[in-house]
N, C-alpha and C positions, 0 to 999 in steps of 0.2 A: 500790522496784523500778522504777517508772515513771521516776523521776529518773535512775537509773543507765542505763536504756535510752536515754533522750533524750541523755544525755551521750555514750554510745557512738555513737548515730546522728550526732550533731554532729561527733564526732571523725572518723568515717569519711567524712562529707560534706566535711569540711575537707581530708582527704587527696586526695579526688577534685578538689575545687575548685583545689587548688594543683598538681596533677599535670601533667606534660607529656604531651601526646598524641603518641605515636610513629607511630601508624597510624590514620587516621580510618576511619569506617564504609565509605566508598567504596573505600578502599585494601584493606580487609579483604575486602570482597565480591569485588573483582577477584582477590585472592589465592585465594579459594575457587574461583572460576571456573577459574583456571589449574590448580589442583590437581586439580579434577574432570576436566578435559580430559586431563591426564597419567594419572590413575588409569584413566580410561575406555580410553585407548589401550592400556594394559598389561593390564588385567584384565577387559575387557568380555566375553571368551569363557571366563573361568575359573570362573564362578559362585563367587566367593570368599566366605569368611565374614569379615565386618568386625567387629572387636572394638574397642569403645570402652573406653578406659582412664579409669575414673572417678576423681575427679569432673571434673578439668580437661578431659578429652577429650569430655565431653558436648556442649559448645557446638560444637567442631570437627566431631565426628561428625555432629551434626544438620545443620549447614550443608553439610558435604561430601556426605553420602548423598542429600540431597534434590536434588542436582545430578547424581547418577549414575542413568542411565536404562537399566540392565541388571540381570539377575537377580543377587541377592546375598542372603546370610543375615546376620543380625546377632545379636550377643551382647555382653556386657560382662565386664570384669574390673576389680578394684580393687586396685592396689598403689600404695603411697605412700612417700615419704621425708620429706615436709614436715610432715604432721600439724598444719596451722594455723600453722606457723612460717615464717619467711622464709629459713631455711637448711635444706638437706636433711640427714637423718640416715640411720639404718639402714633398709633396705627392709622394709616391713611389708605382708604380703598380707592383705587384708580379704575379698576374694571372688575365686575362680578361675572361669574360664569354664566354662559348662555344655555348649555346643555342641562336639562333637568336632572337633579340628583334624587328625586322622589323614588323611593323603593329600589334604589340602585346600590350596588357595591361601588364605593368611591375610593380611589387611590390619589392622595395629594402628594405631589412630588416637588421637593424644594432642594436647594443646594446645601443648606446647613441648619443644624439645630444648635443654636447658641443658648440664649436664655429661654427661648421657646415661646415667648409671648405672641409673636405673629402667628406661628404655626398653630398654637393652641386656639387662638381666635378663629383661624380658618377652619380648623376641625369642628369647633363648636358651631360655626356658621353652617357647615355641611349637615350636621345633625339636625339643626333647626329647619333646614330645607327638606328634611324627610329622608335623607339617605338611610338605606337599610343597614349598611356597614361602612364604616369610615376607617381607612388605614392611611398611614403616611410613610413616605420613603425619603430619606435624605442621604446625600453622599457623605456628609461629614457631621459627626456629633462632637462638639467640643467637650473636653474633659474638664469639668469644674462643678462647683456646688451652688451655682446661681440660677438654676432653672426656675422659670416663672411658676411652675407647679412642681412641687417636690416629687422626685422620682420620674418626671416626664421623660419618656423615651419614644423614639420613632419605632414603628413596627419593622421597618427595614432600614438598616444603616450600613453604609459601605466602609467607612473608616472612622476611628476615633482619633482625634488630633489634639495636641496640646492647646492650652488656652492662650492663644495669640490671635492677633488680627490676621485674617487669611485672605488670599486672593488667588485667582485661577479657578478653572472648572466651574464657572458661573459666578463665583464670588469676585467682587470688584475692589479695586483700589481707587477710590475717588472717581468712580464711573468707568475706569479703564481696567484692562487686563483680565476680564471675565473669560476671554477666549483661550487662555492658556490651558494645555492639557495636563498640567501638574498643579500641585497645591503649594503655595509659597506663603511665607510670613515676612513682612518687612523687618529690617534690623530695628531694634528698639521698640517695636510694638508687639 
């Protein structure tokens, strides 16, 4: 068992060592500052409920809300299409939100807007739950033309990044490396 774990650690460390850094820690921090200023401008008087989309949105939510200096409520939900894979599949709900959205301003926070199928489904779910206003914030929007809904954009976006497989800042590489403070892309992906 120990040998298998060491092999896995070495494999993941090799991916990181060979990866391209697409946004360093300083660029990511500036992106969060920009997002926080935009969110504050629009929601400072709304007492919104901020929903973290787990697991990827944990990093983004943490970095964003600590920059927000107005009253808000927090909860989380967990919907995924990736399930430790590098390509998305069918939407799978693990945990739905507990805090009521009815007649509330809602801010959904996630790590990335790739094709947007998961995020679009979550936003639709919030509207069906009676949210007065639904906005979304993502750290990264991938630049490509494969959005699930043509023209789909987040209300608040930190960075636009090239169309590659990404990890770091909440995004994972096969379940690992979400914790990194910069954004990377593995060689060849």
